[in-house]
C-alpha positions in Angstrom: 13.6 14.5 4.2 12.6 14.6 0.6 10.6 17.7 -0.3 10.8 16.6 -4.4 7.4 14.3 -4.1 4.9 16.6 -2.2 6.7 19.3 -4.1 5.8 17.1 -7.1 2.3 17.2 -5.8 1.5 20.4 -4.5 3.5 22.4 -6.9 1.1 25.2 -7.6 0.7 25.7 -3.3 3.9 26.1 -1.6 2.1 27.6 0.5 0.0 24.3 1.4 3.7 23.0 0.9 5.4 24.8 3.3 1.9 24.0 6.2 2.1 20.6 5.5 5.5 20.5 7.0 5.3 23.0 9.9 2.2 20.5 11.4 3.6 17.2 10.5 6.2 14.7 12.1 8.5 12.2 10.1 9.3 8.9 11.4 11.6 6.0 10.1 10.1 2.6 9.4 11.3 -0.4 8.4 10.2 -3.4 6.2 7.4 -5.3 8.4 6.6 -2.5 10.5 3.2 -1.7 11.1 2.1 1.9 11.2 -1.5 1.1 11.5 -3.5 -1.9 13.1 -7.2 -2.5 12.8 -9.4 -1.3 14.9 -6.5 1.2 16.2 -7.4 5.0 16.9 -6.6 7.3 14.0 -5.1 10.4 15.0 -2.5 11.1 11.9 -2.3 10.7 8.4 0.1 8.7 6.5 1.9 10.2 3.4 4.7 8.5 2.2 8.2 10.6 1.9 9.8 7.8 0.7 9.4 3.6 0.1 6.2 1.6 0.4 3.3 0.1 2.2 1.0 -2.4 2.0 -2.2 -2.2 2.8 -4.4 -5.3 4.8 -7.6 -6.7 5.0 -8.1 -9.3 8.1 -11.1 -11.8 7.8 -12.6 -12.5 11.4 -11.4 -16.6 10.3 -7.8 -14.9 10.7 -7.3 -14.5 6.7 -5.5 -11.2 5.7 -5.7 -10.1 1.8 -3.9 -7.3 0.3 -5.7 -4.2 -1.0 -2.8 -1.5 -2.1 -0.1 -0.6 -1.7 0.7 3.2 -1.3 3.9 4.4 -2.5 6.0 7.7 -2.3 3.7 10.7 -2.7 0.8 9.3 -1.7 -1.4 8.4 1.4 -4.1 5.8 2.6 -7.1 6.7 1.9 -9.0 4.7 4.3 -7.0 6.6 6.9 -8.1 10.2 5.5 -11.7 8.8 5.6 -12.1 7.1 9.5 -9.7 9.8 11.2 -12.3 13.0 9.7 -14.8 10.7 10.8 -13.5 9.6 14.3 -13.7 6.1 13.4 -11.3 3.0 13.9 -9.3 1.7 11.4 -9.9 -1.8 9.0 -6.8 -1.8 8.1 -3.7 -2.5 8.6 -1.1 -0.4 7.1 2.8 -2.7 7.0 6.0 -1.1 5.2 6.7 -3.3 2.2 9.8 -1.0 1.8 11.7 0.8 4.7 10.2 4.0 4.8 9.7 7.9 5.7 6.7 9.2 6.2 5.0 12.0 7.3 1.8 11.6 9.2 -0.3 15.1 9.8 -2.9 15.2 12.3 -6.3 14.4 11.5 -7.3 17.9 12.7 -5.4 19.5 10.1 -7.3 17.3 7.7 -10.6 19.1 7.6 -8.9 22.6 8.2 -6.0 21.9 5.2 -9.8 20.9 2.7 -11.3 24.4 3.7 -8.7 26.0 2.5 -6.8 24.8 -0.1 -8.7 23.4 -3.1 -4.8 21.5 -4.2 -5.3 19.8 -0.9 -8.8 18.4 -1.7 -8.0 17.7 -5.4 -5.2 15.4 -4.0 -7.9 13.4 -1.8 -10.2 13.2 -4.9 -7.5 11.8 -7.0 -6.0 9.5 -4.3 -9.9 7.7 -4.2 -10.0 7.7 -7.2 -7.0 4.9 -7.2 -8.3 3.4 -4.8 -11.4 2.5 -5.6 -10.5 1.3 -8.8 -7.6 -1.1 -7.3 -9.7 -2.3 -4.9 -12.7 -2.9 -7.8 -10.0 -4.9 -9.5 -9.1 -6.8 -6.3 -12.6 -7.8 -6.0 -12.9 -8.3 -9.9 -10.2 -10.7 -9.4 -11.3 -13.2 -6.5 -14.7 -13.5 -7.7 -13.4 -14.5 -11.4 -10.2 -15.3 -11.2 -7.7 -18.4 -10.4 -5.8 -17.9 -7.8 -2.7 -18.9 -10.0 -3.6 -15.9 -12.0 -3.9 -13.6 -9.2 -0.8 -14.8 -8.0 1.1 -14.2 -10.8 -0.5 -11.3 -11.2 0.9 -10.5 -7.6 4.3 -11.2 -8.4 3.9 -9.3 -11.4 2.9 -5.9 -9.3 6.0 -7.1 -6.7 8.2 -6.5 -9.7 7.2 -3.2 -11.0 7.4 -1.4 -7.7 10.4 -2.9 -6.9 11.4 -2.4 -10.7 13.0 -5.6 -10.7 12.5 -9.8 -12.4 13.9 -10.6 -8.6 11.3 -10.6 -5.8 12.5 -10.8 -2.1 9.3 -12.8 -0.6 8.2 -16.5 1.1 5.3 -18.7 0.0 3.9 -17.6 3.7 3.7 -13.5 3.0 2.2 -14.2 -0.7 -0.6 -16.2 1.1 -1.2 -13.9 3.2 -1.7 -10.9 0.4 -4.0 -13.6 -1.9 -5.7 -14.6 1.2 -5.0 -17.9 0.7 -2.6 -21.0 2.1 0.9 -21.5 2.1 0.9 -24.9 0.2 -1.4 -23.7 -2.0 0.6 -20.5 -2.7 3.7 -23.3 -3.0 2.7 -25.8 -4.9 1.1 -23.3 -7.8 4.7 -20.8 -7.6 6.7 -25.1 -8.5 4.1 -25.2 -11.7 4.8 -22.0 -13.0 7.8 -22.9 -13.0 7.6 -25.8 -14.5 5.6 -23.6 -17.2 8.8 -21.5 -17.5 6.9 -18.3 -15.9 9.5 -18.0 -13.2 12.1 -19.5 -11.2 12.2 -20.2 -7.9 15.2 -19.2 -4.8 15.0 -19.1 -1.5 13.1 -16.3 -0.2 13.6 -15.4 -3.5 11.5 -15.6 -7.5 12.7 -14.3 -10.3 10.2 -13.6 -12.9 11.0 -15.2 -16.4 11.6 -11.6 -19.6 9.1 -13.1 -21.7 
């Protein structure tokens, strides 16, 4: 198990770190696996040790939209809130990159809050980060054109993978943006003609400039 990511998060409390490992189970997932679906009961909180998860919201008409990514050392704040209040999940969590995930039972979350200030601080930091990301999503949907949102999404994926070349389908991008595949394909072609990127088979390479 990759302990370093949590050792950094909870460097001031070895006791909390030990309790996390003692009370959790670890599972390995592959790209495309669903670790939490909408309307599912939340029995444990996922903490990503390695890899990455994307959190998605599905609208009533079936369209999906990407809310945020969960990277190594992070967790899903919506799972925290839903689990603590015994509510069903309102989001779907899908593996973006092969992942190793630590699952902490929900009943331990409240217990750790009472015993460890570092745990509460961790939750507040996650909440703050996700809140800002969700505000960015709202701003993008309300004020930005789809081509700008598409390019920003590609830059984010490139940053997450630390590579200019992104392995992704037009359908996946359309789902994450909450739009139609034909719209994404047309905009990608326009961006390629403008020299912003180069299209390949299920691959997109961003230009250096």
